[in-house]
C-alpha positions in Angstrom: 45.6 119.1 98.6 45.5 120.7 94.8 47.9 124.2 94.6 46.9 126.8 92.4 49.5 128.3 90.1 49.2 130.9 87.3 50.9 134.0 85.8 52.2 136.7 87.9 53.4 140.4 87.3 55.5 142.2 90.0 55.0 145.7 90.9 55.5 148.4 88.3 57.5 150.4 90.7 60.2 147.4 90.8 60.3 147.7 94.6 58.8 145.3 96.8 54.9 144.9 96.8 52.6 146.5 99.2 49.5 145.2 97.7 48.4 142.1 95.8 45.5 142.0 93.5 44.2 138.2 92.9 42.6 137.9 89.5 40.1 135.2 88.9 38.9 134.2 85.3 35.7 132.8 84.0 34.9 129.4 82.9 36.7 128.0 80.3 39.5 130.3 80.5 42.8 130.5 82.6 44.7 132.7 84.5 46.3 134.1 81.3 42.9 135.6 80.2 43.3 138.1 83.1 46.9 138.8 84.0 47.0 141.4 80.9 44.9 143.6 83.5 47.9 144.0 85.4 49.7 146.7 83.5 46.3 148.8 83.2 45.6 148.9 86.7 49.4 149.1 87.7 49.3 152.6 86.3 46.9 153.3 89.4 48.7 150.8 91.8 52.4 150.7 91.1 53.2 149.1 93.9 50.8 146.2 93.4 51.8 142.5 92.7 49.2 140.7 90.4 48.4 137.1 90.2 45.8 135.1 87.9 45.7 131.8 89.3 44.3 128.8 86.6 41.4 127.2 88.3 42.0 124.0 89.9 39.9 121.4 87.4 39.8 121.3 83.7 36.7 122.9 81.9 34.1 119.8 81.4 32.2 121.6 78.9 35.1 122.2 76.3 38.4 120.6 75.3 40.4 123.7 76.7 40.6 125.9 79.5 39.8 125.5 83.4 37.1 126.0 85.9 36.6 127.0 89.6 33.6 124.3 89.8 31.1 122.7 87.1 28.1 124.3 85.4 26.9 121.2 83.9 24.2 121.7 86.4 23.3 125.2 87.0 20.7 124.8 89.5 21.3 127.5 92.5 21.7 124.4 94.9 24.7 122.7 92.6 26.5 126.1 92.1 26.3 127.2 95.5 27.7 123.4 96.5 30.7 124.0 93.7 31.8 127.5 95.0 31.7 126.2 98.6 34.0 122.9 97.8 36.5 125.4 96.3 36.6 128.3 98.5 38.8 126.6 101.2 41.5 125.8 98.0 41.3 129.5 97.0 41.9 130.6 100.9 44.8 128.7 101.2 46.1 129.9 98.1 45.6 133.7 99.2 47.2 132.9 102.5 50.2 131.5 100.6 50.4 134.2 98.3 50.3 136.8 101.1 53.1 135.1 103.1 55.3 134.8 100.1 55.1 138.6 99.6 55.1 139.4 103.6 52.0 141.1 103.3 49.1 141.3 106.0 45.6 140.0 104.9 44.4 143.7 104.7 46.6 144.2 101.6 44.8 141.7 99.3 42.1 142.9 96.7 40.1 140.2 94.8 38.8 140.8 91.3 36.8 138.2 89.3 35.1 137.5 85.9 32.0 135.7 85.5 32.4 132.5 87.4 35.7 133.9 89.1 33.5 137.0 90.1 31.0 134.5 92.0 34.0 133.1 93.5 35.6 135.9 94.8 32.5 137.4 95.9 31.5 133.9 98.0 35.6 133.8 99.2 35.9 137.3 100.0 32.9 137.7 102.1 33.8 135.0 104.3 37.4 135.8 105.1 38.4 136.7 108.8 40.4 140.1 107.7 38.0 141.7 104.9 40.0 142.1 101.5 40.5 145.8 100.7 37.9 145.6 97.9 36.4 142.9 95.8 35.4 143.5 92.1 33.1 141.5 90.4 32.4 141.4 86.7 29.6 140.0 85.0 29.2 137.8 87.9 26.4 136.8 90.6 26.0 136.3 94.3 25.8 132.4 94.9 24.0 131.2 98.4 22.7 134.4 98.9 20.0 133.2 101.6 23.2 131.7 103.7 24.9 135.3 103.4 23.4 136.7 106.6 24.4 133.7 108.8 27.8 133.3 107.1 29.3 136.8 106.2 32.4 137.5 108.0 33.7 140.7 106.5 32.1 143.5 104.5 34.9 145.0 102.4 33.9 147.7 99.5 32.4 145.5 96.1 32.3 146.8 92.9 29.8 145.3 90.7 30.0 145.7 86.9 27.7 144.2 84.2 27.0 144.4 80.6 23.2 145.2 80.3 23.5 143.4 77.2 25.1 140.2 78.7 23.5 137.0 77.4 25.7 134.7 79.3 25.1 135.8 83.0 21.9 138.3 82.7 22.7 141.5 84.3 20.0 140.9 86.6 22.2 138.6 88.8 24.4 141.7 89.8 21.0 143.7 90.4 20.3 140.7 92.8 23.7 140.5 94.1 23.7 144.4 94.8 20.2 144.1 96.8 21.3 141.3 99.0 24.8 142.6 99.7 23.0 146.2 100.8 20.6 144.3 102.8 23.7 142.6 104.6 25.3 145.8 105.0 28.0 145.8 102.4 29.0 148.7 100.8 28.6 148.5 97.2 29.1 150.4 93.9 27.5 149.1 90.9 27.9 150.1 87.4 25.6 148.6 84.4 26.9 149.1 81.0 24.3 149.7 78.3 25.1 147.8 75.2 27.9 145.8 76.6 28.0 141.6 76.4 29.7 139.2 78.4 32.8 141.2 78.8 34.7 144.2 80.3 35.0 147.7 78.8 37.3 150.8 79.5 34.3 152.0 82.2 34.6 148.9 84.0 38.2 148.8 83.9 38.2 152.6 85.1 35.8 152.0 87.8 38.2 149.1 89.3 41.4 151.1 89.1 39.5 153.8 91.0 38.1 151.5 93.7 41.5 150.0 94.0 43.3 153.1 94.3 40.9 154.5 96.6 40.8 151.8 99.3 44.5 151.3 99.1 45.3 154.5 99.6 43.3 154.6 102.9 45.8 152.6 104.6 44.2 149.4 104.2 48.0 147.8 103.0 49.6 149.8 106.0 51.7 147.7 108.4 53.6 145.2 106.6 
């Protein structure tokens, strides 16, 4: 099986990790694209370890970067098949990282941007132990028609999307918000006027607030 690797940042406290935040990049990028969020969120989570794995496949639409699954065919069925194929690989990686840090599954938070957000949502909602939180920036909920039958966990979810996003329209997160609420998932949504396909300070602050809130509630206890 392919193994995932990527840049890591240890806890800012200098002590052992009590939480793990996994950052999933978008198509055409790699783990370096998101690992710089670690020092930003470490201010709220000084005991968290961060890792931003490189997606398993070279991007097939550019001469650089990686992808979680192909976007050559963006039909809902093909995108759902793509994320469904990569989810077990990501799940195995998450389990290995938790074991490496001697952390329980409840000490995990998932964050993703664009295609990474799609992958984080799909995988996180199907984990036997709910992640502490899922943060999905500029993404979408793939295979929404299968969610009711397949959902296993209902962690708090933050959706952040720019209203001026021309790559993944904000309507994708609005549809995700509706589907998640219908499935009983607690959702916070932040739609940023004028923001394109990116993450701004308000989105980062919202992510830090949710991570701090969920981890302080004791979800990472019991190491």
